[in-house]
N, C-alpha and C positions, 0 to 999 in steps of 0.2 A: 364566477358570475353570481353565485348565490348571495354573497355579502352585498353586492351592488344592487341586486334585485330587491332584497329585503330593505336595504337602506332607502332606496327610492320610494318604495311603498310606504315606509314609515314617514318619510319627509312629506309625501303627498297627504297621508292621513292626518298629519299634524297641521295641515292647511297651507303648507308652503308649495302651492301649485306650480309656481314658476321654477323654484329651485329643484323640484323632484327630478326633472329630466337630467340634471347634472350628474346624478348618481349612475345613470345608465348610458350617457352619451359616449364616453370613451370606450366602454365595453361594446356598444353598438357599432362604433366606427371600426373596431378591430374584427368584426365578424364578416364572413362571406355573405354577400348580398343574396337574399332569397332563402336563406336557411330559416328554420323555424325560430331559432333563438334571435336571429337578426330581425325577423318580422315582429316577434314579441316585443323586443326593446323599442323598435321603431314605432310600433303601434302605441306602446305606453307613453313614449315621448310625445307623440301627437295627441294622445288622450289628455295628458296633463296640460299641454299647451292649449288645447281646445277649452278646457275648464278655466285656465288662467284668462284667456281672451274673453270668454263669456262673462267671467266675474268683472272684467274691466269694461264690459258692455261693447266690446268690439265684435258685433254680431257676425259680420262678414268673415272675419278671421276665424271665429269659433266654428262657423259652419264649414268652412274649407278644411280646417284641421280635423273636425269630427268625421268628415267624409274620408279623408286620407287615412286617419287612424283606424277607422272601421275596415278599410280595404286591407291594411297591413295585417289586421287580426282575423280577417274573414275566414281563412282556411285552417286556422289553429283549432285544436280541440278546446272545448269549453273550459277546461281547467288545466291548460298547458303549464307545466312547471309548478303546478299548484295554484297558479294565479286565476282569479275569477274572470277569465277572458270573456265568457258568455255574458256576464253582467256588464262588463266594460263595453263590449260591442253593442249591446242593447241600449245602454245609456248614450253612446255616441250617435246611434241612429235617432234617438229621441232628441238629443241636443242639436243634431243637424236639422231636424224638422222644426224645432222650436228652441232657439238658443236662449230665449228669455226665461225658460224654465229654471235656469240657474238662480233667478231671483225669487222663485217660489219654494225651492227645496235644495238642500245640500246635494252635491253629487255623491254617488256611491263610494264607499270605502274600497280601497284596493285590498284584497285579501290574498294571503298565501296559505294554502292548506286550511282554509276556513277561518284564518285569524287576521283581523284588521290590525296589523302591527303599528305600534307607537314606539317612541324613542326608548321607553323603559323595557320594551320587549326584545331589543336588539342585543346580540352578543357583541363582543368588543370589535371584531373586524367590521361588521356592518355599522356599528355605532361610529367607528372612526371615519368610514366613508360618509356617513350622514353629517358628522361634524365638519368635514371638509366642504360639503355642499353648503352648509350654513355659513362657513367662513367666506366662501365665494359670494354667497347671496348678500351678506351684510358688510362686505368690504374689509374683511380681515385677511391677513396673509395666509393663504392656503398652504404654502410651503412650510410655514411654522407648524401648522396642524399636522402635516404629513410627517415632519421630523419628530414631533412629540409622539405621534402614533407609532412610529418606527421604534423609538426608545421604549415605549410602553409594551409593544409586542416582545421586545427583547426581555423585558422584565417578566412578562407572563411566561415566556419560554424557559426562563431560568427559575420558575417557581415562585417568583416574588409577587404574591397576591395582594400585598398592601402598597403597591407602587403608586406614588404620588402622581406620576404622569398618566397612569390609567384613570385615576380618579378625576384628574383635571380635564382630560379629553371627554370623559362621560359628562362631567359637569358643564363643559362648554356646550355640549349638545342639549342637555336637559334643562338648563336654567337660563332662559332667555332674559330675565330681568337682571341677572348678574353676569351676563356673558362678557362684558368688557373687563370686569374685574378678574374673571377666570382667565381670560386671554392674557392679561398682564402676568398672572402667575404662571401660565404656560410658557410665556417668553422667558421668564426667570428660570424656570425648571429646565428648559431646553438649553439655555445659556450655561447653566451650572453643569449640565451633563456634557456639553461640548468641551467645556474647560477641563473636566475630569477625564476625558478620553485620551 
């Protein structure tokens, strides 16, 4: 769960409010309803959706999501799993009362252990999750990213620190202006790897 939690926080902090929930959704759906982890992920999903809707000026949607997100997070400790739950709850209450506040100030960063994660802060497993989220968000084939990440993990497990696929997965995540070119290289790298297997 840690890689997904960190990936979603970084995606959100990079301004991809809609895509952030994709890092958490599969994890959330696999958890037993009402557990602290389930409530955390459900609350964060509602939080990022509320921010997304407020940014799109869907005030009614933002208010409803802010209310439900706050309810999911209500009984969690203020720093559950290192996440700034207290700040998130407070912001959701403020957003519910005044959704247009989003036009006056940026929403708070999601922090884990006091750090507002960005793409450059992620270890490979979390970066691979975030790259998959961006693939889905921007219409790339997610399965290709998953395959590239699987090969990259094999390389890392075998001590191959200069793996081209590791570099390309990270570049896909971090270089939005070159993402299409990096994706093409990922396709080629995965194809070569499949042919040599």
